[in-house]
PDB file of N, CA, C and O in Angstrom:
ATOM      1  N   MET A   1     -52.622 -76.176   2.951  1.00  0.00           N
ATOM      2  CA  MET A   1     -51.876 -74.905   2.858  1.00  0.00           C
ATOM      3  C   MET A   1     -52.665 -73.922   2.025  1.00  0.00           C
ATOM      4  O   MET A   1     -53.109 -74.237   0.921  1.00  0.00           O
ATOM      5  N   ASP A   2     -52.836 -72.735   2.560  1.00  0.00           N
ATOM      6  CA  ASP A   2     -53.602 -71.720   1.780  1.00  0.00           C
ATOM      7  C   ASP A   2     -52.648 -70.756   1.094  1.00  0.00           C
ATOM      8  O   ASP A   2     -51.428 -70.818   1.245  1.00  0.00           O
ATOM      9  N   GLN A   3     -53.257 -69.876   0.344  1.00  0.00           N
ATOM     10  CA  GLN A   3     -52.479 -68.929  -0.484  1.00  0.00           C
ATOM     11  C   GLN A   3     -51.597 -68.007   0.387  1.00  0.00           C
ATOM     12  O   GLN A   3     -50.460 -67.709   0.022  1.00  0.00           O
ATOM     13  N   CYS A   4     -52.114 -67.574   1.502  1.00  0.00           N
ATOM     14  CA  CYS A   4     -51.344 -66.657   2.379  1.00  0.00           C
ATOM     15  C   CYS A   4     -50.095 -67.349   2.914  1.00  0.00           C
ATOM     16  O   CYS A   4     -49.022 -66.747   2.932  1.00  0.00           O
ATOM     17  N   SER A   5     -50.211 -68.556   3.334  1.00  0.00           N
ATOM     18  CA  SER A   5     -49.054 -69.312   3.882  1.00  0.00           C
ATOM     19  C   SER A   5     -47.956 -69.507   2.818  1.00  0.00           C
ATOM     20  O   SER A   5     -46.761 -69.428   3.105  1.00  0.00           O
ATOM     21  N   ILE A   6     -48.401 -69.759   1.603  1.00  0.00           N
ATOM     22  CA  ILE A   6     -47.438 -69.918   0.509  1.00  0.00           C
ATOM     23  C   ILE A   6     -46.686 -68.636   0.289  1.00  0.00           C
ATOM     24  O   ILE A   6     -45.474 -68.647   0.072  1.00  0.00           O
ATOM     25  N   ARG A   7     -47.395 -67.528   0.341  1.00  0.00           N
ATOM     26  CA  ARG A   7     -46.750 -66.195   0.152  1.00  0.00           C
ATOM     27  C   ARG A   7     -45.715 -65.939   1.281  1.00  0.00           C
ATOM     28  O   ARG A   7     -44.607 -65.466   1.029  1.00  0.00           O
ATOM     29  N   VAL A   8     -46.094 -66.250   2.468  1.00  0.00           N
ATOM     30  CA  VAL A   8     -45.191 -65.994   3.611  1.00  0.00           C
ATOM     31  C   VAL A   8     -43.940 -66.870   3.518  1.00  0.00           C
ATOM     32  O   VAL A   8     -42.824 -66.407   3.757  1.00  0.00           O
ATOM     33  N   TYR A   9     -44.143 -68.139   3.166  1.00  0.00           N
ATOM     34  CA  TYR A   9     -42.997 -69.037   2.991  1.00  0.00           C
ATOM     35  C   TYR A   9     -42.102 -68.576   1.879  1.00  0.00           C
ATOM     36  O   TYR A   9     -40.878 -68.607   2.011  1.00  0.00           O
ATOM     37  N   THR A  10     -42.680 -68.156   0.802  1.00  0.00           N
ATOM     38  CA  THR A  10     -41.897 -67.668  -0.350  1.00  0.00           C
ATOM     39  C   THR A  10     -41.099 -66.409   0.029  1.00  0.00           C
ATOM     40  O   THR A  10     -39.926 -66.273  -0.317  1.00  0.00           O
ATOM     41  N   LEU A  11     -41.751 -65.519   0.728  1.00  0.00           N
ATOM     42  CA  LEU A  11     -41.064 -64.303   1.188  1.00  0.00           C
ATOM     43  C   LEU A  11     -39.910 -64.626   2.148  1.00  0.00           C
ATOM     44  O   LEU A  11     -38.828 -64.050   2.033  1.00  0.00           O
ATOM     45  N   ASN A  12     -40.138 -65.523   3.069  1.00  0.00           N
ATOM     46  CA  ASN A  12     -39.094 -65.930   3.970  1.00  0.00           C
ATOM     47  C   ASN A  12     -37.922 -66.603   3.262  1.00  0.00           C
ATOM     48  O   ASN A  12     -36.759 -66.344   3.571  1.00  0.00           O
ATOM     49  N   ALA A  13     -38.251 -67.472   2.305  1.00  0.00           N
ATOM     50  CA  ALA A  13     -37.202 -68.118   1.540  1.00  0.00           C
ATOM     51  C   ALA A  13     -36.358 -67.094   0.753  1.00  0.00           C
ATOM     52  O   ALA A  13     -35.129 -67.166   0.733  1.00  0.00           O
ATOM     53  N   LEU A  14     -37.053 -66.139   0.107  1.00  0.00           N
ATOM     54  CA  LEU A  14     -36.370 -65.077  -0.625  1.00  0.00           C
ATOM     55  C   LEU A  14     -35.476 -64.244   0.279  1.00  0.00           C
ATOM     56  O   LEU A  14     -34.350 -63.910  -0.092  1.00  0.00           O
ATOM     57  N   THR A  15     -35.963 -63.916   1.436  1.00  0.00           N
ATOM     58  CA  THR A  15     -35.187 -63.171   2.401  1.00  0.00           C
ATOM     59  C   THR A  15     -33.941 -63.885   2.855  1.00  0.00           C
ATOM     60  O   THR A  15     -32.877 -63.284   2.997  1.00  0.00           O
ATOM     61  N   LEU A  16     -34.087 -65.201   3.087  1.00  0.00           N
ATOM     62  CA  LEU A  16     -32.972 -66.040   3.495  1.00  0.00           C
ATOM     63  C   LEU A  16     -31.909 -66.093   2.406  1.00  0.00           C
ATOM     64  O   LEU A  16     -30.716 -65.994   2.692  1.00  0.00           O
ATOM     65  N   ILE A  17     -32.345 -66.249   1.150  1.00  0.00           N
ATOM     66  CA  ILE A  17     -31.417 -66.299   0.015  1.00  0.00           C
ATOM     67  C   ILE A  17     -30.646 -64.981  -0.145  1.00  0.00           C
ATOM     68  O   ILE A  17     -29.439 -64.975  -0.389  1.00  0.00           O
ATOM     69  N   ILE A  18     -31.377 -63.863  -0.002  1.00  0.00           N
ATOM     70  CA  ILE A  18     -30.744 -62.524  -0.118  1.00  0.00           C
ATOM     71  C   ILE A  18     -29.736 -62.290   0.973  1.00  0.00           C
ATOM     72  O   ILE A  18     -28.693 -61.674   0.758  1.00  0.00           O
ATOM     73  N   SER A  19     -30.064 -62.795   2.167  1.00  0.00           N
ATOM     74  CA  SER A  19     -29.158 -62.550   3.336  1.00  0.00           C
ATOM     75  C   SER A  19     -27.844 -63.305   3.189  1.00  0.00           C
ATOM     76  O   SER A  19     -26.846 -62.903   3.787  1.00  0.00           O
ATOM     77  N   PHE A  20     -27.810 -64.398   2.403  1.00  0.00           N
ATOM     78  CA  PHE A  20     -26.583 -65.107   2.189  1.00  0.00           C
ATOM     79  C   PHE A  20     -25.794 -64.643   0.974  1.00  0.00           C
ATOM     80  O   PHE A  20     -24.768 -65.238   0.643  1.00  0.00           O
ATOM     81  N   THR A  21     -26.242 -63.616   0.319  1.00  0.00           N
ATOM     82  CA  THR A  21     -25.491 -63.095  -0.816  1.00  0.00           C
ATOM     83  C   THR A  21     -24.927 -61.729  -0.481  1.00  0.00           C
ATOM     84  O   THR A  21     -25.203 -61.174   0.583  1.00  0.00           O
ATOM     85  N   ASN A  22     -24.136 -61.191  -1.395  1.00  0.00           N
ATOM     86  CA  ASN A  22     -23.614 -59.849  -1.210  1.00  0.00           C
ATOM     87  C   ASN A  22     -24.623 -58.767  -1.613  1.00  0.00           C
ATOM     88  O   ASN A  22     -24.367 -57.568  -1.495  1.00  0.00           O
ATOM     89  N   LEU A  23     -25.748 -59.228  -2.081  1.00  0.00           N
ATOM     90  CA  LEU A  23     -26.805 -58.264  -2.511  1.00  0.00           C
ATOM     91  C   LEU A  23     -27.340 -57.496  -1.328  1.00  0.00           C
ATOM     92  O   LEU A  23     -27.838 -56.384  -1.503  1.00  0.00           O
ATOM     93  N   GLU A  24     -27.257 -58.046  -0.122  1.00  0.00           N
ATOM     94  CA  GLU A  24     -27.808 -57.443   1.053  1.00  0.00           C
ATOM     95  C   GLU A  24     -27.066 -56.072   1.305  1.00  0.00           C
ATOM     96  O   GLU A  24     -27.719 -55.073   1.608  1.00  0.00           O
ATOM     97  N   ALA A  25     -25.779 -56.039   1.183  1.00  0.00           N
ATOM     98  CA  ALA A  25     -25.003 -54.823   1.430  1.00  0.00           C
ATOM     99  C   ALA A  25     -25.418 -53.759   0.388  1.00  0.00           C
ATOM    100  O   ALA A  25     -25.604 -52.586   0.711  1.00  0.00           O
ATOM    101  N   THR A  26     -25.552 -54.207  -0.848  1.00  0.00           N
ATOM    102  CA  THR A  26     -25.962 -53.294  -1.903  1.00  0.00           C
ATOM    103  C   THR A  26     -27.362 -52.724  -1.627  1.00  0.00           C
ATOM    104  O   THR A  26     -27.592 -51.531  -1.824  1.00  0.00           O
ATOM    105  N   LEU A  27     -28.266 -53.544  -1.187  1.00  0.00           N
ATOM    106  CA  LEU A  27     -29.597 -53.072  -0.896  1.00  0.00           C
ATOM    107  C   LEU A  27     -29.598 -52.088   0.263  1.00  0.00           C
ATOM    108  O   LEU A  27     -30.368 -51.127   0.256  1.00  0.00           O
ATOM    109  N   LYS A  28     -28.767 -52.306   1.235  1.00  0.00           N
ATOM    110  CA  LYS A  28     -28.647 -51.387   2.399  1.00  0.00           C
ATOM    111  C   LYS A  28     -28.151 -50.008   1.931  1.00  0.00           C
ATOM    112  O   LYS A  28     -28.679 -48.969   2.328  1.00  0.00           O
ATOM    113  N   ILE A  29     -27.123 -50.037   1.076  1.00  0.00           N
ATOM    114  CA  ILE A  29     -26.594 -48.773   0.577  1.00  0.00           C
ATOM    115  C   ILE A  29     -27.663 -48.078  -0.298  1.00  0.00           C
ATOM    116  O   ILE A  29     -27.847 -46.865  -0.200  1.00  0.00           O
ATOM    117  N   LEU A  30     -28.340 -48.824  -1.123  1.00  0.00           N
ATOM    118  CA  LEU A  30     -29.421 -48.205  -1.967  1.00  0.00           C
ATOM    119  C   LEU A  30     -30.531 -47.614  -1.110  1.00  0.00           C
ATOM    120  O   LEU A  30     -31.027 -46.521  -1.386  1.00  0.00           O
ATOM    121  N   LEU A  31     -30.903 -48.318  -0.103  1.00  0.00           N
ATOM    122  CA  LEU A  31     -31.964 -47.791   0.848  1.00  0.00           C
ATOM    123  C   LEU A  31     -31.483 -46.558   1.526  1.00  0.00           C
ATOM    124  O   LEU A  31     -32.262 -45.616   1.673  1.00  0.00           O
ATOM    125  N   LEU A  32     -30.212 -46.493   1.964  1.00  0.00           N
ATOM    126  CA  LEU A  32     -29.664 -45.314   2.564  1.00  0.00           C
ATOM    127  C   LEU A  32     -29.664 -44.119   1.645  1.00  0.00           C
ATOM    128  O   LEU A  32     -29.996 -43.005   2.052  1.00  0.00           O
ATOM    129  N   ILE A  33     -29.296 -44.350   0.417  1.00  0.00           N
ATOM    130  CA  ILE A  33     -29.302 -43.275  -0.576  1.00  0.00           C
ATOM    131  C   ILE A  33     -30.684 -42.760  -0.843  1.00  0.00           C
ATOM    132  O   ILE A  33     -30.896 -41.552  -0.951  1.00  0.00           O
ATOM    133  N   ILE A  34     -31.633 -43.673  -0.951  1.00  0.00           N
ATOM    134  CA  ILE A  34     -33.010 -43.285  -1.187  1.00  0.00           C
ATOM    135  C   ILE A  34     -33.583 -42.496   0.018  1.00  0.00           C
ATOM    136  O   ILE A  34     -34.281 -41.496  -0.156  1.00  0.00           O
ATOM    137  N   SER A  35     -33.283 -42.953   1.185  1.00  0.00           N
ATOM    138  CA  SER A  35     -33.828 -42.260   2.350  1.00  0.00           C
ATOM    139  C   SER A  35     -33.174 -40.875   2.550  1.00  0.00           C
ATOM    140  O   SER A  35     -33.851 -39.949   2.996  1.00  0.00           O
ATOM    141  N   ILE A  36     -31.902 -40.716   2.238  1.00  0.00           N
ATOM    142  CA  ILE A  36     -31.272 -39.423   2.326  1.00  0.00           C
ATOM    143  C   ILE A  36     -31.845 -38.470   1.285  1.00  0.00           C
ATOM    144  O   ILE A  36     -32.066 -37.290   1.557  1.00  0.00           O
ATOM    145  N   THR A  37     -32.082 -39.001   0.086  1.00  0.00           N
ATOM    146  CA  THR A  37     -32.666 -38.161  -1.020  1.00  0.00           C
ATOM    147  C   THR A  37     -34.080 -37.752  -0.633  1.00  0.00           C
ATOM    148  O   THR A  37     -34.449 -36.592  -0.815  1.00  0.00           O
ATOM    149  N   TYR A  38     -34.867 -38.655  -0.113  1.00  0.00           N
ATOM    150  CA  TYR A  38     -36.252 -38.338   0.276  1.00  0.00           C
ATOM    151  C   TYR A  38     -36.270 -37.291   1.379  1.00  0.00           C
ATOM    152  O   TYR A  38     -37.028 -36.323   1.317  1.00  0.00           O
ATOM    153  N   THR A  39     -35.438 -37.491   2.378  1.00  0.00           N
ATOM    154  CA  THR A  39     -35.386 -36.466   3.478  1.00  0.00           C
ATOM    155  C   THR A  39     -34.960 -35.137   2.979  1.00  0.00           C
ATOM    156  O   THR A  39     -35.522 -34.113   3.366  1.00  0.00           O
ATOM    157  N   SER A  40     -33.945 -35.124   2.100  1.00  0.00           N
ATOM    158  CA  SER A  40     -33.481 -33.811   1.566  1.00  0.00           C
ATOM    159  C   SER A  40     -34.592 -33.135   0.755  1.00  0.00           C
ATOM    160  O   SER A  40     -34.738 -31.915   0.828  1.00  0.00           O
ATOM    161  N   MET A  41     -35.349 -33.869   0.012  1.00  0.00           N
ATOM    162  CA  MET A  41     -36.462 -33.275  -0.769  1.00  0.00           C
ATOM    163  C   MET A  41     -37.538 -32.734   0.134  1.00  0.00           C
ATOM    164  O   MET A  41     -38.120 -31.695  -0.176  1.00  0.00           O
ATOM    165  N   LYS A  42     -37.835 -33.404   1.259  1.00  0.00           N
ATOM    166  CA  LYS A  42     -38.853 -32.936   2.165  1.00  0.00           C
ATOM    167  C   LYS A  42     -38.370 -31.638   2.936  1.00  0.00           C
ATOM    168  O   LYS A  42     -39.147 -30.722   3.205  1.00  0.00           O
ATOM    169  N   ILE A  43     -37.080 -31.632   3.257  1.00  0.00           N
ATOM    170  CA  ILE A  43     -36.539 -30.442   3.936  1.00  0.00           C
ATOM    171  C   ILE A  43     -36.563 -29.268   2.951  1.00  0.00           C
ATOM    172  O   ILE A  43     -36.904 -28.153   3.346  1.00  0.00           O
ATOM    173  N   TYR A  44     -36.208 -29.491   1.677  1.00  0.00           N
ATOM    174  CA  TYR A  44     -36.235 -28.434   0.676  1.00  0.00           C
ATOM    175  C   TYR A  44     -37.685 -27.939   0.491  1.00  0.00           C
ATOM    176  O   TYR A  44     -37.900 -26.728   0.446  1.00  0.00           O
ATOM    177  N   ASP A  45     -38.655 -28.808   0.387  1.00  0.00           N
ATOM    178  CA  ASP A  45     -40.037 -28.398   0.228  1.00  0.00           C
ATOM    179  C   ASP A  45     -40.462 -27.602   1.475  1.00  0.00           C
ATOM    180  O   ASP A  45     -41.156 -26.596   1.323  1.00  0.00           O
ATOM    181  N   TRP A  46     -40.093 -27.987   2.652  1.00  0.00           N
ATOM    182  CA  TRP A  46     -40.476 -27.316   3.858  1.00  0.00           C
ATOM    183  C   TRP A  46     -39.875 -25.891   3.886  1.00  0.00           C
ATOM    184  O   TRP A  46     -40.544 -24.935   4.277  1.00  0.00           O
ATOM    185  N   LEU A  47     -38.618 -25.773   3.469  1.00  0.00           N
ATOM    186  CA  LEU A  47     -37.946 -24.460   3.446  1.00  0.00           C
ATOM    187  C   LEU A  47     -38.621 -23.572   2.438  1.00  0.00           C
ATOM    188  O   LEU A  47     -38.817 -22.392   2.725  1.00  0.00           O
ATOM    189  N   ILE A  48     -38.995 -24.069   1.259  1.00  0.00           N
ATOM    190  CA  ILE A  48     -39.649 -23.272   0.216  1.00  0.00           C
ATOM    191  C   ILE A  48     -40.992 -22.761   0.755  1.00  0.00           C
ATOM    192  O   ILE A  48     -41.333 -21.590   0.590  1.00  0.00           O
ATOM    193  N   ILE A  49     -41.722 -23.627   1.379  1.00  0.00           N
ATOM    194  CA  ILE A  49     -43.045 -23.224   1.952  1.00  0.00           C
ATOM    195  C   ILE A  49     -42.839 -22.164   3.020  1.00  0.00           C
ATOM    196  O   ILE A  49     -43.584 -21.186   3.090  1.00  0.00           O
ATOM    197  N   LYS A  50     -41.811 -22.365   3.861  1.00  0.00           N
ATOM    198  CA  LYS A  50     -41.549 -21.374   4.965  1.00  0.00           C
ATOM    199  C   LYS A  50     -41.146 -20.036   4.365  1.00  0.00           C
ATOM    200  O   LYS A  50     -41.608 -18.994   4.829  1.00  0.00           O
ATOM    201  N   ILE A  51     -40.298 -20.040   3.348  1.00  0.00           N
ATOM    202  CA  ILE A  51     -39.813 -18.797   2.727  1.00  0.00           C
ATOM    203  C   ILE A  51     -41.041 -18.093   2.040  1.00  0.00           C
ATOM    204  O   ILE A  51     -41.225 -16.884   2.178  1.00  0.00           O
ATOM    205  N   LYS A  52     -41.825 -18.846   1.337  1.00  0.00           N
ATOM    206  CA  LYS A  52     -43.001 -18.236   0.672  1.00  0.00           C
ATOM    207  C   LYS A  52     -43.966 -17.715   1.702  1.00  0.00           C
ATOM    208  O   LYS A  52     -44.592 -16.679   1.481  1.00  0.00           O
ATOM    209  N   GLY A  53     -44.111 -18.395   2.821  1.00  0.00           N
ATOM    210  CA  GLY A  53     -44.984 -17.929   3.884  1.00  0.00           C
ATOM    211  C   GLY A  53     -44.529 -16.603   4.492  1.00  0.00           C
ATOM    212  O   GLY A  53     -45.334 -15.719   4.785  1.00  0.00           O
ATOM    213  N   ASN A  54     -43.192 -16.494   4.673  1.00  0.00           N
ATOM    214  CA  ASN A  54     -42.619 -15.251   5.201  1.00  0.00           C
ATOM    215  C   ASN A  54     -42.793 -14.105   4.198  1.00  0.00           C
ATOM    216  O   ASN A  54     -43.064 -12.972   4.596  1.00  0.00           O
ATOM    217  N   LYS A  55     -42.639 -14.394   2.907  1.00  0.00           N
ATOM    218  CA  LYS A  55     -42.813 -13.329   1.902  1.00  0.00           C
ATOM    219  C   LYS A  55     -44.259 -12.885   1.881  1.00  0.00           C
ATOM    220  O   LYS A  55     -44.522 -11.685   1.800  1.00  0.00           O
ATOM    221  N   ASN A  56     -45.235 -13.832   1.954  1.00  0.00           N
ATOM    222  CA  ASN A  56     -46.605 -13.429   1.971  1.00  0.00           C
ATOM    223  C   ASN A  56     -46.987 -12.608   3.175  1.00  0.00           C
ATOM    224  O   ASN A  56     -47.791 -11.682   3.081  1.00  0.00           O
ATOM    225  N   ALA A  57     -46.387 -12.963   4.345  1.00  0.00           N
ATOM    226  CA  ALA A  57     -46.644 -12.199   5.556  1.00  0.00           C
ATOM    227  C   ALA A  57     -46.060 -10.821   5.427  1.00  0.00           C
ATOM    228  O   ALA A  57     -46.680  -9.848   5.854  1.00  0.00           O
ATOM    229  N   ASP A  58     -44.852 -10.707   4.836  1.00  0.00           N
ATOM    230  CA  ASP A  58     -44.258  -9.388   4.630  1.00  0.00           C
ATOM    231  C   ASP A  58     -45.077  -8.536   3.655  1.00  0.00           C
ATOM    232  O   ASP A  58     -45.232  -7.331   3.854  1.00  0.00           O
ATOM    233  N   ASN A  59     -45.605  -9.179   2.588  1.00  0.00           N
ATOM    234  CA  ASN A  59     -46.440  -8.427   1.630  1.00  0.00           C
ATOM    235  C   ASN A  59     -47.710  -7.954   2.288  1.00  0.00           C
ATOM    236  O   ASN A  59     -48.160  -6.840   2.021  1.00  0.00           O
ATOM    237  N   ASN A  60     -48.298  -8.760   3.132  1.00  0.00           N
ATOM    238  CA  ASN A  60     -49.524  -8.369   3.827  1.00  0.00           C
ATOM    239  C   ASN A  60     -49.272  -7.222   4.779  1.00  0.00           C
ATOM    240  O   ASN A  60     -50.134  -6.355   4.918  1.00  0.00           O
ATOM    241  N   LYS A  61     -48.125  -7.179   5.442  1.00  0.00           N
ATOM    242  CA  LYS A  61     -47.763  -6.083   6.334  1.00  0.00           C
ATOM    243  C   LYS A  61     -47.620  -4.801   5.521  1.00  0.00           C
ATOM    244  O   LYS A  61     -48.100  -3.751   5.946  1.00  0.00           O
ATOM    245  N   GLU A  62     -46.986  -4.864   4.391  1.00  0.00           N
ATOM    246  CA  GLU A  62     -46.809  -3.661   3.551  1.00  0.00           C
ATOM    247  C   GLU A  62     -48.137  -3.139   3.065  1.00  0.00           C
ATOM    248  O   GLU A  62     -48.339  -1.925   3.042  1.00  0.00           O
ATOM    249  N   ILE A  63     -49.037  -3.989   2.683  1.00  0.00           N
ATOM    250  CA  ILE A  63     -50.310  -3.598   2.161  1.00  0.00           C
ATOM    251  C   ILE A  63     -51.127  -2.920   3.259  1.00  0.00           C
ATOM    252  O   ILE A  63     -51.784  -1.913   2.996  1.00  0.00           O
ATOM    253  N   THR A  64     -51.103  -3.435   4.448  1.00  0.00           N
ATOM    254  CA  THR A  64     -51.893  -2.875   5.538  1.00  0.00           C
ATOM    255  C   THR A  64     -51.291  -1.593   6.057  1.00  0.00           C
ATOM    256  O   THR A  64     -52.013  -0.757   6.601  1.00  0.00           O
ATOM    257  N   GLN A  65     -49.979  -1.406   5.906  1.00  0.00           N
ATOM    258  CA  GLN A  65     -49.366  -0.155   6.370  1.00  0.00           C
ATOM    259  C   GLN A  65     -49.629   1.016   5.472  1.00  0.00           C
ATOM    260  O   GLN A  65     -49.575   2.156   5.934  1.00  0.00           O
ATOM    261  N   ASP A  66     -49.910   0.790   4.208  1.00  0.00           N
ATOM    262  CA  ASP A  66     -50.134   1.921   3.258  1.00  0.00           C
ATOM    263  C   ASP A  66     -51.431   2.599   3.477  1.00  0.00           C
ATOM    264  O   ASP A  66     -51.756   3.552   2.769  1.00  0.00           O
TER     265      ASP A  66
END
């Protein structure tokens, strides 16, 4: 048995133990909260970049019109 096989067996055993406990539901909820937060942050960043891009485009139009 090599090191990689032991790691895989350990991970499988740990996964089996977690699936038989109530911890699985808690982890699902935690993962859902993390994914919603991450998505919200990315949308916020995208909106900020889009707004700043529009302001820069408006500023460039004003400068060229003068």
